[in-house]
C-alpha positions in Angstrom: -9.2 215.0 54.1 -6.3 216.2 56.3 -5.8 214.4 59.6 -3.3 213.4 62.2 -4.5 210.2 63.9 -3.1 209.2 67.4 0.4 207.8 67.0 1.8 204.6 68.4 3.7 205.9 71.4 6.1 204.2 73.8 5.7 203.2 77.4 6.1 205.9 80.1 9.3 204.4 81.5 12.2 202.4 80.1 14.9 200.4 81.9 18.5 201.5 81.5 21.8 201.2 83.3 23.6 204.3 84.3 26.7 204.2 86.5 26.9 201.2 88.7 25.3 197.8 88.3 21.7 198.5 89.3 19.0 199.0 86.7 17.2 202.3 86.9 13.9 203.4 85.4 14.0 206.6 83.5 11.0 208.6 82.2 11.0 209.0 78.4 9.8 212.1 76.6 7.2 210.0 74.9 3.6 209.6 76.0 2.1 206.4 77.3 0.5 204.3 74.6 -3.2 205.2 74.2 -2.9 208.4 76.2 -4.7 210.4 73.5 -6.2 207.4 71.7 -5.1 204.4 69.8 -4.0 204.0 66.2 -6.5 201.6 64.6 -6.4 200.2 61.1 -10.2 199.6 60.9 -10.8 203.3 61.6 -8.3 204.4 59.0 -9.7 202.0 56.4 -13.2 203.2 56.9 -12.1 206.8 56.6 -10.3 206.1 53.3 -13.4 204.1 52.1 -15.8 207.1 52.4 -13.3 209.8 51.3 -13.5 210.5 47.5 -10.6 212.8 46.9 -7.2 213.7 48.2 -6.2 212.4 51.7 -3.2 213.6 53.7 -2.4 211.6 56.9 0.3 212.8 59.2 2.3 209.9 60.7 5.3 208.9 62.7 7.7 206.2 61.6 6.0 203.5 63.8 2.7 203.9 62.0 4.1 203.7 58.5 4.2 199.8 58.1 0.6 199.6 59.1 -0.6 202.8 57.3 1.0 202.3 53.9 -0.9 199.0 53.0 -4.2 200.8 53.6 -3.3 203.6 51.1 -4.5 202.4 47.7 -3.4 204.2 45.6 -0.3 205.6 47.4 0.2 208.9 45.8 3.2 210.2 47.7 5.1 210.5 51.0 6.3 213.9 52.2 8.9 214.3 54.9 8.1 216.8 57.7 11.4 218.1 59.0 11.0 219.4 62.5 13.7 222.0 63.2 13.2 221.6 66.9 12.8 217.8 67.1 13.9 216.5 70.5 16.4 213.7 71.4 14.4 211.2 73.6 16.1 209.2 76.3 18.1 206.2 74.9 17.2 206.8 71.2 20.4 207.0 69.1 19.2 210.0 67.0 17.2 213.1 67.2 13.7 212.4 66.1 13.3 215.4 63.8 11.2 213.9 61.0 7.6 212.7 60.6 5.7 211.9 57.4 2.7 213.1 55.5 1.2 210.3 53.5 -0.8 211.3 50.4 -3.6 208.9 49.1 -7.2 209.1 47.9 -9.2 207.5 45.1 -9.2 210.7 43.1 -6.9 213.7 43.1 -7.2 217.3 42.1 -3.5 218.0 42.4 -1.9 216.3 39.4 -0.6 218.5 36.6 0.3 221.4 38.9 3.6 222.3 40.6 2.3 223.1 44.1 5.3 222.4 46.3 9.0 223.0 45.5 10.1 220.0 47.5 8.8 216.8 49.2 10.7 217.9 52.3 8.7 220.3 54.4 10.4 222.2 57.2 8.1 223.3 60.1 9.0 223.7 63.8 6.7 222.2 66.4 4.8 224.7 68.5 6.5 225.0 71.9 5.0 225.5 75.4 6.3 227.1 78.5 7.7 230.7 78.8 8.8 230.6 75.1 5.5 229.4 73.8 4.9 230.0 70.1 1.4 229.3 68.8 0.9 226.5 71.4 -2.4 226.5 73.3 -1.6 226.4 77.0 -3.5 225.3 80.1 -4.6 228.2 82.3 -2.2 228.9 85.2 0.2 226.1 84.4 1.9 227.0 81.1 1.7 223.4 80.1 0.5 222.4 76.6 -3.3 222.0 76.6 -3.0 219.3 73.9 0.2 217.1 73.8 0.3 216.8 70.0 -0.7 220.2 68.6 0.8 220.6 65.1 2.2 223.7 63.5 -0.5 225.7 61.7 2.0 226.4 58.9 2.2 222.7 58.0 -1.6 222.4 57.8 -1.8 225.6 55.8 0.7 224.2 53.3 -1.6 221.2 52.7 -5.0 222.8 53.0 -4.2 225.7 50.7 -3.3 223.2 47.9 -6.8 221.8 47.9 -9.5 223.3 45.7 -11.1 226.6 46.6 -14.5 226.1 48.2 -14.0 222.4 49.0 -15.0 220.8 52.3 -12.1 219.3 54.3 -12.7 216.5 56.9 -10.5 215.9 59.9 -11.9 212.9 61.8 -9.2 213.2 64.5 -9.6 216.9 65.1 -7.5 217.2 68.3 -6.8 220.9 69.0 -8.5 222.0 65.8 -5.5 223.1 63.7 -7.0 221.7 60.5 -10.1 223.8 61.1 -8.1 226.9 61.7 -6.2 226.4 58.5 -9.5 225.9 56.6 -10.9 229.2 58.1 -7.8 231.1 57.1 -7.8 229.7 53.5 -11.6 230.0 52.9 -12.3 226.2 52.9 -15.3 224.6 54.6 -14.5 222.2 57.5 -16.0 219.2 59.2 -14.2 217.9 62.3 -14.7 215.1 64.8 -13.1 214.7 68.3 -14.2 212.2 70.9 -12.4 213.9 73.8 -14.7 216.7 75.2 -11.9 218.8 76.5 -10.0 218.8 73.2 -13.2 219.4 71.3 -13.8 222.6 73.4 -10.2 223.7 72.6 -10.8 223.1 68.9 -14.1 224.9 68.9 -12.7 227.9 70.6 -9.7 228.1 68.3 -11.9 227.8 65.2 -14.4 230.4 66.4 -11.5 232.8 67.2 -10.1 232.3 63.7 -13.5 233.0 62.2 -13.8 236.2 64.2 -10.4 237.4 63.1 -11.3 236.6 59.5 -14.5 238.7 59.7 -12.6 241.6 61.4 -10.0 241.5 58.5 -12.7 241.8 55.8 
């Protein structure tokens, strides 16, 4: 399984003092909590219960205290370094890292040197006029999904899993796991409760399948 559940996000506005004595409300670069779903321990626990082999869960720092106790055994924690991580309002450091937690009752990866480092460097896809890989809304240039991950990150994980295996993503979002599976010859099962995001994922995966057939 390779998945990126909804993260625990901040409120839309925070209170701060700029010049003068009056408090002002400034928008953050974070999304409102629950905007794309809630992070729930019971859902993660059930997913881990039914998954037999390697599991990779992409996570921010806020989720880690709640995620790690669910991972038995905890096989490893990889650091995703985002070269274009942004500095949100009032936070004292650029948030340019996330984590990939590795768990699963059984593993097919031991005994092999697959990755040179536990630090993985991948830029986030960007929107706007300098869009790279990002799926955009028609006529607006805005990101169609707020949390689309870089395909290269998913390819790094998926390509390490056995040839011919079936990979599950129960939080499919914009379908990046599915695209990575198509491009590496793995089978894929994905779930997404938001109809709009499901249609985006479906289209991306179908386009990846078409490109693969044309390349053969």
